[in-house]
C-alpha positions in Angstrom: 5.8 -216.4 -9.9 3.3 -213.7 -10.0 4.4 -210.1 -9.3 2.9 -208.4 -6.1 0.0 -206.4 -6.8 0.4 -202.9 -5.6 -2.4 -200.0 -5.8 -1.5 -196.4 -5.6 -4.5 -194.4 -4.2 -4.1 -191.1 -5.6 -6.3 -187.9 -6.0 -3.4 -186.7 -8.0 -1.1 -185.1 -5.3 2.1 -184.1 -6.4 4.0 -186.3 -4.1 2.1 -189.3 -4.8 2.5 -188.9 -8.5 6.2 -188.5 -8.0 6.1 -191.7 -6.1 3.9 -193.5 -8.5 6.4 -192.4 -11.5 9.3 -193.7 -9.7 7.3 -197.0 -9.2 6.9 -197.5 -12.9 10.6 -197.6 -13.3 10.2 -200.9 -11.4 7.2 -202.4 -13.2 8.9 -205.8 -14.0 8.9 -206.2 -10.0 5.5 -205.2 -9.2 1.9 -205.1 -11.0 0.7 -201.4 -10.4 -2.7 -200.1 -10.6 -3.8 -196.6 -10.0 -7.4 -195.9 -8.3 -8.6 -192.4 -8.2 -9.2 -191.5 -4.5 -12.0 -188.9 -5.8 -14.2 -191.8 -7.2 -17.1 -192.9 -4.9 -16.2 -196.6 -5.6 -12.5 -196.4 -5.1 -12.7 -198.9 -2.1 -14.6 -201.3 -4.4 -12.2 -201.0 -6.9 -9.3 -201.8 -4.6 -11.1 -204.9 -3.1 -11.7 -206.3 -6.5 -8.2 -205.9 -7.5 -7.3 -207.6 -4.2 -3.9 -206.0 -4.0 -0.9 -206.9 -1.6 -0.3 -203.3 -0.8 -2.0 -199.9 -1.1 0.0 -196.7 -1.2 -1.4 -193.6 -0.4 -0.5 -190.0 0.7 -1.4 -189.9 4.4 -2.3 -186.0 3.8 -4.6 -186.8 1.0 -8.1 -186.2 2.2 -9.9 -187.5 -1.0 -8.1 -191.1 0.0 -9.1 -190.9 3.9 -12.8 -189.8 2.7 -13.3 -192.8 0.5 -11.0 -195.2 1.7 -10.1 -195.0 5.3 -7.4 -197.5 6.9 -10.1 -199.0 9.0 -12.2 -199.8 5.9 -9.3 -201.1 3.9 -8.3 -203.4 6.8 -11.6 -204.6 7.2 -12.0 -205.6 3.7 -8.6 -206.7 3.1 -7.5 -207.9 6.5 -3.8 -209.1 5.4 -3.2 -205.8 3.2 -0.1 -203.8 3.7 -0.6 -200.1 3.7 2.0 -197.7 2.8 1.4 -194.2 4.1 3.6 -191.5 2.5 4.6 -188.8 4.5 5.9 -185.7 2.5 6.5 -183.6 5.8 9.2 -186.3 7.0 10.2 -187.6 3.7 9.6 -190.8 4.5 6.5 -193.1 5.0 4.8 -195.6 7.5 4.1 -199.3 6.9 0.7 -200.3 8.5 0.2 -204.1 8.7 -2.6 -206.1 10.2 -2.9 -209.5 12.0 -6.3 -211.2 12.8 -6.2 -213.4 16.1 -9.0 -215.0 18.1 -9.2 -214.6 21.4 -11.0 -216.6 24.0 -9.5 -214.8 27.1 -7.8 -211.8 28.3 -4.6 -214.0 28.1 -4.9 -214.4 24.2 -5.0 -210.5 23.9 -2.2 -210.0 26.3 0.3 -212.5 24.7 -0.2 -210.8 21.6 0.6 -207.3 23.1 3.7 -208.2 24.9 5.0 -210.4 22.0 4.7 -207.3 19.8 6.5 -205.1 22.4 9.1 -207.3 22.9 9.7 -207.7 18.9 10.1 -204.0 19.0 12.9 -203.8 21.5 15.1 -206.4 19.8 
């Protein structure tokens, strides 16, 4: 079974580098690749690698500039994005689903279902 591919998008912030160091201790579980957020083609590098997840520091302006959340999800719709939050000493997981909607009811069904999932 292939290991999940994970990209760490970093412009070498201390927090991201610390997380990367810890992840490297578990390389038997994931295939890691580091992409420098300061590079103009960072998004292209991520897309060509086709990772399962991207980990980034939410306060990293370079990462936001070259790889916005909307661009990442547009290029890789099933991507899981993990936004590290040093302020809260935690992280936020951003996932995406794609649906076709022919009527407003289709949209409402997804909204209501997702909200009812949160309350369980």
